[in-house]
C-alpha positions in Angstrom: -28.1 19.0 4.3 -26.4 17.3 6.9 -28.5 14.3 6.1 -27.3 14.6 2.5 -23.5 14.7 3.5 -23.9 11.6 5.8 -25.5 9.6 3.2 -22.7 10.5 0.8 -20.2 9.9 3.2 -21.8 6.4 3.7 -21.8 6.0 -0.1 -18.1 6.7 -0.2 -17.2 4.4 2.5 -19.0 1.5 0.8 -17.5 2.1 -2.1 -13.9 2.3 -0.7 -14.8 -0.7 1.3 -15.4 -2.6 -2.0 -12.4 -1.4 -3.8 -10.4 -2.5 -0.6 -11.9 -5.8 -0.4 -11.5 -6.7 -4.1 -7.9 -5.4 -4.1 -6.3 -7.4 -1.0 -9.0 -10.5 -0.8 -7.5 -12.4 -3.6 -4.6 -15.3 -3.4 -2.8 -15.3 0.0 0.3 -15.5 -1.4 -0.2 -12.9 -4.3 -0.3 -13.4 -7.7 0.8 -16.7 -9.8 4.2 -17.0 -10.8 4.7 -16.2 -14.9 4.5 -19.7 -16.7 7.6 -21.4 -17.2 8.8 -23.2 -20.7 7.9 -26.5 -18.9 4.4 -25.2 -18.1 4.2 -24.2 -21.9 4.5 -27.9 -23.0 1.6 -29.4 -21.0 
C-alpha cells in the first residue's frame, strides 16, 4: 500500500513539475505586447 502511495505522489510531483515548467519557462519578459495599427499594415 505504501509503495502505491509513493508512486502516486511521484506521479503527482512529475505532473505539477510539467505544468510549472510550461507556465513559467516562456519568454523572459512575459507575453508580447498587443499589435499596433502600424504592425497591422506591414
